Each structure stands twice: as C-alpha cells, then as structure tokens.
FIDO-498959 format. One line per 3 residues: number of its first residue (from 1); for each residue y, z, x of C-alpha. Coordinates in steps of 0.001 Angstrom, whole numbers, plus 500000, padded with zeros to 6 digits. Layout:
! FIDO-498959
NUM = Y/Z/X ~ ... $
This chain:
! FIDO-498959
1 = 499883/499986/499857 ~ 503298/498905/501520 ~ 506192/501374/501099 $
4 = 509326/500204/499163 ~ 512615/501449/499844 ~ 515245/500731/497127 $
7 = 519007/500619/498618 ~ 521600/501807/496319 ~ 524228/499265/495176 $
10 = 527263/498960/497671 ~ 530513/498938/495964 ~ 533054/496919/497935 $
13 = 536830/496438/497093 ~ 537000/499402/494854 ~ 540505/500484/494189 $
16 = 539746/504017/492780 ~ 537011/506432/493377 ~ 534626/507668/490155 $
19 = 532464/510792/490405 ~ 529005/510512/489296 ~ 527905/512813/486439 $
22 = 524025/512214/486674 ~ 521777/510993/489153 ~ 518872/509009/486812 $
25 = 515716/507127/488423 ~ 513213/505468/486742 ~ 509372/505716/487437 $
28 = 507953/502556/488886 ~ 504428/501832/489790 ~ 503020/498568/491210 $
31 = 500029/498491/488842 ~ 502360/499790/485869 ~ 500261/502775/485293 $
34 = 501653/506478/484689 ~ 502695/508569/487316 ~ 501216/512271/487547 $
37 = 503398/515307/487513 ~ 502047/518260/489580 ~ 502514/522003/489540 $
40 = 505093/522952/492091 ~ 502664/526212/493504 ~ 499214/524956/492926 $
43 = 499589/520931/493149 ~ 497442/520453/489902 ~ 498254/517569/487618 $
46 = 500061/518717/484654 ~ 500560/515568/482770 ~ 501849/511972/483164 $
49 = 505001/510067/483095 ~ 504785/506390/481585 ~ 506210/503464/484023 $
52 = 509773/503003/482978 ~ 510730/506354/481895 ~ 514069/507733/482966 $
55 = 514087/511185/484968 ~ 516685/513309/486685 ~ 515632/514937/489863 $
58 = 516797/518371/490825 ~ 518567/518132/494049 ~ 517991/521780/494628 $
61 = 514341/521686/494408 ~ 513432/518428/495395 ~ 512040/517734/498990 $
64 = 512215/514985/501363 ~ 508699/513766/500095 ~ 508570/514611/496311 $
67 = 511342/514877/493442 ~ 511258/517723/491030 ~ 511632/516297/487369 $
70 = 511017/517576/483922 ~ 509564/515581/481451 ~ 508929/516496/477466 $
73 = 509337/520185/478682 ~ 506910/520046/481789 ~ 508447/520428/485163 $
76 = 506920/519537/488559 ~ 506844/517448/491467 ~ 506468/513368/491644 $
79 = 506444/511203/494580 ~ 509831/509623/495491 ~ 508125/506333/496679 $
82 = 507494/505646/492764 ~ 511053/506359/491614 ~ 513886/503753/491710 $
85 = 517311/503554/490415 ~ 516690/500023/489339 ~ 516293/500387/485192 $
88 = 513657/498163/483708 ~ 515446/495070/483059 ~ 517117/495134/486500 $
91 = 520126/497138/485860 ~ 521185/499894/487994 ~ 521546/503382/486583 $
94 = 524953/504835/487803 ~ 526955/507395/485232 ~ 530438/507595/485616 $
97 = 533711/508883/483973 ~ 535214/506502/481616 ~ 538651/506017/483290 $
100 = 540087/502532/483084 ~ 540344/500893/486337 ~ 543987/499442/486971 $
103 = 542542/496086/488553 ~ 539049/494379/488031 ~ 536403/496029/489959 $
106 = 533609/493607/491337 ~ 530159/493950/490008 ~ 527724/496406/492288 $
109 = 525291/494351/494527 ~ 521965/495485/494339 ~ 519564/494558/497098 $
112 = 515880/495107/496902 ~ 514500/495474/500495 ~ 510623/495569/501269 $
115 = 510707/497421/504447 ~ 507482/498424/506127 ~ 509291/501179/508279 $
118 = 506342/502616/510078 ~ 506180/505598/507586 ~ 503218/506288/505724 $
121 = 502378/508995/502894 ~ 499075/510976/503271 ~ 498116/513073/500332 $
124 = 495124/515206/499781 ~ 493642/516836/496575 ~ 490966/519633/496815 $
127 = 491824/520301/500667 ~ 494388/520528/503168 ~ 496154/518499/506069 $
130 = 496750/520039/509432 ~ 498186/518252/512506 ~ 495538/517701/515404 $
133 = 495973/519059/518886 ~ 496773/516470/521251 ~ 494323/517929/523908 $
136 = 491184/518440/521795 ~ 491867/516968/518506 ~ 491304/520128/516827 $
139 = 493321/521171/513828 ~ 496368/523276/514147 ~ 499425/524760/512449 $
142 = 500637/524792/508994 ~ 498157/523739/505925 ~ 499701/521054/503728 $
145 = 498994/518788/500791 ~ 501003/515855/501944 ~ 502707/514557/504802 $
148 = 504503/511353/506243 ~ 503110/510088/509286 ~ 503804/507227/511665 $
151 = 500881/505214/513581 ~ 501126/507427/516768 ~ 500368/510681/514445 $
154 = 497264/512429/514667 ~ 496010/514684/511399 ~ 493199/516361/510100 $
157 = 492070/516138/506321 ~ 489715/518999/505873 ~ 487760/520076/502624 $
160 = 488611/523386/501271 ~ 485161/524033/499817 ~ 484935/526407/496743 $
163 = 482226/529398/496854 ~ 479094/528173/495425 ~ 479899/524522/495680 $
166 = 479332/521640/498174 ~ 480914/518163/498697 ~ 479605/515656/496302 $
169 = 481886/512678/497462 ~ 485275/511464/498607 ~ 487733/509629/496704 $
172 = 490101/507357/499167 ~ 492735/505632/497403 ~ 491455/505807/494073 $
175 = 487865/504630/495128 ~ 484932/506655/495225 ~ 483033/506551/498784 $
178 = 479481/507761/499413 ~ 478216/508071/502959 ~ 474755/508492/504450 $
181 = 476023/511989/505743 ~ 478891/513629/503756 ~ 481705/514720/506092 $
184 = 483542/517986/505690 ~ 486779/516328/507361 ~ 488425/513427/508818 $
187 = 490743/512747/511644 ~ 493353/510202/510810 ~ 495277/508261/513462 $
190 = 496706/504678/513829 ~ 497935/504782/510094 ~ 498762/501390/508642 $
193 = 499523/502144/505150 ~ 499574/505222/502661 ~ 496396/506972/501992 $
196 = 495227/509369/499162 ~ 492282/511660/499777 ~ 490553/513844/497230 $
199 = 487424/515771/497981 ~ 485169/516147/494938 ~ 482747/518850/494776 $
202 = 479477/519598/492796 ~ 479981/520089/489107 ~ 483693/518851/489206 $
205 = 485528/515711/487997 ~ 487532/513608/490072 ~ 491266/513528/489427 $
208 = 492479/510435/491397 ~ 489268/508103/490801 ~ 490287/504918/489038 $
211 = 488424/503869/485804 ~ 487232/500429/485381 ~ 489876/499648/482631 $
214 = 492619/500690/485213 ~ 491560/498375/488009 ~ 490948/495294/485479 $
217 = 494395/496028/483824 ~ 496123/495898/487525 ~ 494582/492390/488499 $
220 = 496933/489990/489718 ~ 495180/487184/490989 ~ 495882/487858/494450 $
223 = 493015/487022/496774 ~ 490599/490074/497261 ~ 488028/489877/500350 $
226 = 485787/492584/501975 ~ 485015/492250/505488 ~ 482781/493586/508266 $
229 = 483453/493544/512027 ~ 480625/494692/514084 ~ 479032/495802/511060 $
232 = 477236/493845/507801 ~ 477679/494138/504138 ~ 475434/493552/501118 $
235 = 475658/493991/497483 ~ 474279/496954/495573 ~ 471136/497120/493498 $
238 = 471470/500574/492550 ~ 473142/503848/493603 ~ 473321/503327/497291 $
241 = 470460/501042/497657 ~ 471540/497360/498897 ~ 469809/493890/498470 $
244 = 470315/490370/498427 ~ 470855/489903/502073 ~ 473366/491011/504936 $
247 = 476619/489104/505164 ~ 479913/489682/506954 ~ 482752/489138/504253 $
250 = 482675/488299/500538 ~ 485575/487307/498102 ~ 485694/488863/495009 $
253 = 489092/487690/493539 ~ 487210/486059/490723 ~ 483812/486880/488437 $
256 = 480934/486762/490967 ~ 477379/486828/490825 ~ 475556/490201/492491 $
259 = 473674/488826/495303 ~ 471364/492110/494799 ~ 470559/492003/491031 $
262 = 471681/488164/490090 ~ 474123/489627/487510 ~ 477506/488557/486732 $
265 = 480387/490771/487910 ~ 483767/491099/486983 ~ 486414/490308/489600 $
268 = 488949/492345/490933 ~ 486281/495067/492415 ~ 483412/495035/494107 $
271 = 480528/497897/495130 ~ 478820/497385/498425 ~ 477086/498850/501225 $
274 = 478796/498400/504818 ~ 476300/499256/507779 ~ 477277/499619/511411 $
277 = 475328/497208/513689 ~ 473157/499612/516026 ~ 473975/499516/519650 $
280 = 472101/500930/522622 ~ 473408/504061/523990 ~ 476004/504047/521486 $
283 = 476898/506313/518393 ~ 479240/505647/515503 ~ 482216/508070/516068 $
286 = 484484/506863/513456 ~ 485462/503538/511187 ~ 488508/501534/510904 $
289 = 489524/501047/507296 ~ 491839/498061/508145 ~ 493845/499468/511058 $
292 = 493793/503010/510124 ~ 491291/504648/512122 ~ 489136/507740/510644 $
295 = 486812/510009/512431 ~ 484484/512311/510361 ~ 482988/515281/511295 $
298 = 479395/513975/511273 ~ 478079/510438/512308 ~ 478473/507698/509464 $
301 = 476156/504884/509924 ~ 476842/503259/506550 ~ 479422/503705/503529 $
304 = 479378/502483/499936 ~ 482921/502070/498394 ~ 482270/501909/494340 $
307 = 484536/499208/492754 ~ 486724/498550/495583 ~ 489969/497195/494287 $
310 = 491695/495881/497284 ~ 491267/493849/500479 ~ 489465/495840/503294 $
313 = 488295/495337/506664 ~ 485473/497937/507989 ~ 484924/498405/511348 $
316 = 482691/501106/513048 ~ 484232/502608/516352 ~ 481358/503320/518769 $
319 = 481288/506207/521208 ~ 478819/507111/523962 ~ 475598/508756/522436 $
322 = 474269/511812/523967 ~ 471696/511364/526612 ~ 468657/513431/527517 $
325 = 469142/515008/531009 ~ 465416/516127/531171 ~ 462408/514198/530338 $
328 = 460407/515130/527377 ~ 457350/517392/528001 ~ 455123/515508/525709 $
331 = 455381/511674/524962 ~ 457151/510678/522031 ~ 454955/509909/518918 $
334 = 454244/506607/517957 ~ 456739/505520/515426 ~ 455407/504788/511612 $
337 = 454905/501111/510898 ~ 457898/499604/508579 ~ 456688/498192/505486 $
340 = 458536/495490/503288 ~ 458233/494689/499489 ~ 457154/491117/498493 $
343 = 457366/490064/494957 ~ 456370/486531/493385 ~ 457354/484960/490487 $
346 = 455458/481670/489364 ~ 453576/482234/492650 ~ 451116/484705/494552 $
349 = 451044/485167/498089 ~ 447990/485790/500577 ~ 448430/488099/503968 $
352 = 448750/491611/505065 ~ 445774/492643/503083 ~ 446542/490791/499844 $
355 = 445035/487862/498394 ~ 446743/486113/495517 ~ 448713/488847/494784 $
358 = 452100/488855/492984 ~ 453644/492041/494384 ~ 453042/494216/497139 $
361 = 454128/496131/500598 ~ 453342/494562/503810 ~ 453984/495768/507414 $
364 = 457286/494140/509590 ~ 456281/490599/510865 ~ 453495/490071/508731 $
367 = 452753/486272/507981 ~ 451940/485458/504448 ~ 451239/482331/502508 $
370 = 452992/481628/499200 ~ 450922/479311/496690 ~ 452809/477736/493552 $
373 = 451206/478956/490139 ~ 453496/476915/487663 ~ 451762/474585/485571 $
376 = 453510/471748/487351 ~ 454591/470520/490837 ~ 457109/472393/492766 $
379 = 460729/471427/492134 ~ 461904/473999/494968 ~ 461561/477400/496281 $
382 = 463909/480181/496118 ~ 463639/483024/498552 ~ 466030/486007/498424 $
385 = 468244/484028/496424 ~ 468446/481086/498811 ~ 466848/477450/498142 $
388 = 464333/476402/500879 ~ 465266/473272/502537 ~ 463970/471047/505256 $
391 = 465439/469809/508488 ~ 467138/466847/506471 ~ 468592/469320/503808 $
394 = 466019/468346/501030 ~ 464456/471015/498699 ~ 460801/471840/499995 $
397 = 458581/470661/497086 ~ 455281/471390/498892 ~ 452906/473733/496716 $
400 = 452728/476526/499247 ~ 455033/477809/501847 ~ 454305/480104/504768 $
403 = 457137/483029/505734 ~ 457135/485889/508146 ~ 458339/489084/506513 $
406 = 461035/491083/508167 ~ 462899/492360/504996 ~ 462238/493060/501265 $
409 = 461584/489555/500012 ~ 461626/488106/496418 ~ 460277/484673/496137 $
412 = 460641/482270/493017 ~ 458756/478996/492347 ~ 460588/476407/490201 $
415 = 458390/473906/488655 ~ 459401/470173/487784 ~ 461039/469976/484271 $
418 = 459761/466575/482597 $
C-alpha cells in the first residue's frame, strides 16, 4: 500500500486573513470500505466510520500517527492516512468567517500528491511492537501497537499470548497466513510499504481478516500476479495440501481454473502454497514479502496465503545451517521409502506391485505402464492436467503410455468421439 499525503490548498494573492472555525476531514479508503475506530486505551475496535463521512479531529488528543475523533457518540483513534481534507466530489473543506472580501479572491488551488516518502506504518493486533537491538536483533524498549518506520529500521512484531491459549494463525494485511511452523514473532526490516499484523489465538475470531465479499468488491481490474523467487508455488487442494504441479508464477486478475481441483475460481484472489527450494547446508532464516524482509522466530519452509488479494513476490532468505561438529556414534537410520499416489480415469496401470489397477501408492522412481480402457481408441492422454504430446507437438494417441512416478500423479485417457 502506497502512502498518500494530501497537501492543503495554498492561498495566493489573498488581500485579507480569515480565521478557520473548524478543521474538517473526510474518511477516504482506497477500497471504499469503512474505517475502524479504536479505543484510546485498549486499541479494541469500537465501530466503523463509512467512507466519505466528515469528522473533526481533536487537536489535543490526536497523535502524529492517529487522529482522535467522535462518530455517532463513539470516540477513539483512527489512522491519519485514511483522512483527507478533500470532500467527496472534490471540494476542499475550509470553514471561514463570512466576511466580505474587498477584492475578488482567487480560488484555492488543490494539489493531490502521490508521494512515496519512504515512511511506512506498521500496526499490530493481539501483540506488540518493539525496536530491535542493532547488535543482536533482540527486542528492547517501549512496547507499542503502531509505529512509523523507514526501510532502515529494524523492529520486532511479537505475540502476547493469553493464558490458556496458543497461536492459531497470523493475518497480514487482511490475509490469513498458515505456516509449517507457527512463529511467535517476526523481525521486520527493509520495509517497502505499510504492514498490518494480527495474531489470532485459538478459539478467537480475527478482527482484520478481509471477507470474500470485501475482496471481490474491491477488484479494480489491475493485473494481479503471485511470484516465487528461489521457491515454487502450487494451488491448494484442501487446507494446506497442494496439488496440480509446481510453478514459479501465476496470474489471478481474472477468473481461473484451480490446477489442484480443476474447479473454476473467482479472480482477484488466490490461495496457494509457496515452498522454499532446498539448498544443501542452508536453512531458511526469513522470507521477503516483495522487498520487506521478515525473519520469524522459527524456520518456515512453506507458507500458505489464503485469498491473497494483491500482487506479491515471495522469496526465502537463506542462512547457514547448523553443522555437526562430532560424528554420530551410530549410523544414521535408512530413511523410509517415499510413496506417491497414482489414480487413473478411463485407464489402468501396472507396476509397483499393481496390475490393472485404477488407483494405488507406489515407491518413488517406480515405472508404470498405463493402458486405455475406454470403448474407443485414444484421442489424447492427460497427466496431472497437461496433455501428452510427442516431439512434433502432436497428441499421443497410443493405447498405452509409460511413466516414471516421482510425485502424486493423476492420469486420464480421453477416447475418440465419433
């Protein structure tokens, strides 16, 4: 999210001075949603202010980051970045005494400036923020729920786990994230835009999670792409289980087919699994979300954003793995063989201990022969969603094919339609 700074109208050639009676701002959110108003002591959400509503911040209670306002009898803080002096329709709110001017006064000039000034707002719900010590990256100093940082800042976003509960998942910028190991905190540095974190605990409801309706209502047609660098992406079959093949990027601007399930999905959002590519003698010490670097308290080798609604590039950050300084006393056990599931439709397979089977599990690197069982000759074969073609690019139409299994594999034989 890019920060927007609205510059107040500059008045030139004004012959006399008129004092302002009130300082009115208007709620303005990019996606047109309502703005949350939070309690000044607990930071809990007290209600919502619709976009376009006029409010008058209390100059005595407002801070650099948040404005103190009252709406329908409820008082609390809202973030300045969602307030503007420009009223719906483009007029500027400036109330002045009705003193006639001796000479015509020029119209105020309003300039809207889109400025990425290198300042980014970080907020947290269900936890706190502290600055990180430059020497050892340990948290120190005041505990906060919001802070403005630059790319050079180094901060810790930590959970504050209630008694009897544990962390269920994290919500980052309104999107739920699941990890193979749930961290208790993240160290954030090299920020490149605003970030809103929420730690959701067991038997609790997320406060900042975007709904499907909100995501769909905010679609603008802007191109949306999920990318992986030194990592790979797959679609989700259910929960955090991926399928459909690994890729490095996928566009989800418009409606698309889920590679894992074959079903049509609404565009503007995507749920996917992103896993780091394994490197010898290295561990995943952190992840880049675009250019922002996040270092979790535990190693995360994969993450699953649910209903991601914006373009994002994920890249693992590698560090040296711990090395064994002494040889083991006993030989390491032989790892158990890896098995993969094979399913056939309109066909059967033989190999890995099976003969004429339509489904089963075989060891990795097993070679199987698949035979057509349709009532006609084969028009083409489909393996894991991709059609089999020969070296000339023509569909393979033979009655059987041979495959080496190194992943879960779904095979379909399509007969000739007369």
